[in-house]
N, C-alpha and C positions, 0 to 999 in steps of 0.2 A: 503492500500500499501502498501511494507513493504523498506525504501531508507537509509542505509546506507553509512558519507560519511568516505576514505581512514582514514581522518585527527583528523581521533574519535571512532576509531577501534584500539581494541590495540593487538601489531607486541607478537608473538612470533615463540620460536624454532622452525622447526618443529623436527622431532628426523632422515633426513638426513642431518638437518645442518644448514639448511636459515631458513633467519629469514622472518616471513610472518602475511600478517594484513589480514588474512576471513574476503572479504564484506557480502560476504550472502552463509548461508547455513542455517540447521535443527535448526540448536544453533543459529543465530538470526534474525531465520526472514522463512517466508510462503513454501518455497525451502525445498524442502526434501528427491529429487533423483541425487541433484549436490551439487558443491560447488567452490565458485570462490573467489580467494583468488592471492594478492597480495606477490609476493619476494623479497626480497630486499638480492643482494650477495657481498661484499666490490671486488672489484680488487685484480683480484691475489688468487684471495681463491674457491675451488668449497664444489659442494654436494657430500655428501659421498654419488655413487654410489650405487644401493638400486633401486628393481622394489618392486609395488604395486600387489596384489596376486591378489585381485578386479578391481580396479580404474581401469577405463583407462585416462589418462589428456591428456590435451594439456598444453601448450606454448606462450605464446605471448610476443616476446621481442617488450615495454616499449621502453627505456636505455640501452648505452652499446654492447656492443661483449663481447661474449659467442662460447667457442664448445664446441657442444655441441654432448654427446654420447648418444644412441640405439640401443643398442645392442653392436655390432663386430662398428656400420659404425658411424663416428666420421665426425659433418660441425663446418664449419666456421655461427652460426645466426649472427644475430641483426637487429637495428626496424627494426616494419612489420612481422618477420620472425616470420606466427608458424610452433609450432613441432611436431606430430604424438605422444603418449606415447596408442601402447594396453597395457590390463591388462601382469603382468605376463614382459615385459622390463626393463634388466633391464640400465641404465639413469644415470644421472650424466653431469651437464653440470659447466664449469668454466669457469670464471671473463679475459677474458687476456686482458682487455681494463685497460682502467686509471681513468676512474669514476666507482661509485654505479652501478652494473647493476639490476633495474628493467626490472622484468614480471609477464602476468599474470599464476593461474594456473589452470586449468577449471577438478579439477574431478568428474568422474558419474560413483559409486557412494560417493559422501559425504569425502573431506578425512579426516584419521583416521591414530595416530600414530598406532594404530594394525595390517594393512594394508602397516607397511612399512619394509619390508625386508632389508636387514642392508648384503649385503658388501664387507669382509673385503679388 
């Protein structure tokens, strides 16, 4: 059984500029076709707008308030909200609150830097 605890998983910065802790993926477990990570974004910060060629994503907001953009649509999101991001869809999240935004990122297939295409 593979069990990873958030407190013991090292953080790294993704290509879009968010700080994540990859809880489960092929890099640290028996999981092969998806990944689960916790992301953090300071108040007033945004990820760099981007899309993934292969991966679909789900963001699940744990703490904080944000504006989420998927394609041309923007919505206010907060704790308990799950956001579907299909492959190829431009997306960006902006922390509009006064505390660190914490959210889960589920990617299938697993998150990879080379699958992330940044937009200026």
